[in-house]
N, C-alpha and C positions, 0 to 999 in steps of 0.2 A: 560198473567201475572194472577197471583192469584187475587181475589177482596176479598175485605175485608168490613164487615160493622163497620161503626164507628160512635159515637155521638160526635159533638163538641158543645160546649157551648160558645156561643159569644152573649155578652151584657144580658146574665141572660137567653137567650133562647136557647133551646137545638135544634141541626139540626143533621138529620141521615142522612148519606152519605155512598155510596159504593164507596171505591177508589182500587186503585191497593195497595198491602199490603206493598209494598218496599216505597210508599209514606207515610207512616203513620206518620214517624216522622215528615216530612217536615208539614205536616197539623196541629199536635200538636203543633209545633212551632209557626207556623201561628196564630193558635189559641190563642195562649199564647201572642204573639204580638200585635195583635188585641185587646185583652182584657187589657193588659198593657197601651196601648195608649190611649185607652177610660179611661180608670182610672185616667191618667194624665190629659187630657184635661177636664173631668170631676170636677177636682179640681179647676178650673177655675170658675166654677159656672155661665156661662153664664146666664144673663137675658132672660128669656122666651125661652130657649131651652129645646127642649125635647130629647129623645134618638135618633130618627131619624136623629135629627141635629147634634148629637155628630158622629152618624154613618156615615154621611155624610162627615163629617170633616175628619175624621178617613179613609174612602174610598179616599178622596182628598189628604191626605198624602201620603199613599201608592203609589196612581196614580203618583205623583209629583215623588217620589223615583223611580218609574218604569221609567218614563220618562228620568230622570237625567241617569240613567243607561244605557239607551239605547242611549243617546246623547253621553256619555262618550265611550262606545265602538264604535258609528261611527268615534269620532275623533281618538281615537286609532287604529282603521282599516286603517283611513286614513293616519295617522302618520305611521304606517308598511308600507303601499304601499310606500310611499316617501323614506323610509328608503330602501326598498326593491330596488327601481329606484335608489339610490345613490351607492347600492352595486352593481348594474350591470354596472353602469358608471364606478365606480373605477375598477372592474374585467377588463371591457374592456381596460380601460387605462393600467393596470399593463400588460395584454396581449400583448398590442401595444409595450411596453417596452422589453419585452420579445424577439420581433422578430427581 
């Protein structure tokens, strides 16, 4: 895959990265998402908070979202396995009726 050099600006600081060209849009959207969330929580003007504090809270927010997503997928996978088991049982029952 082709590599591409891009610069992202997060919390006012520029970061130069080499990424897969096909992923540029994902990186740009993520950059926007992080900066939007930082602006949102900075509106709260927490007393004595510095930029690293706000960045930590942003990282926590996105980590929580990732954990939630993983857990929902696990639940979905477990439910899917259960439905497949029920499907097999129904098929087996219907096959006994045919015979």
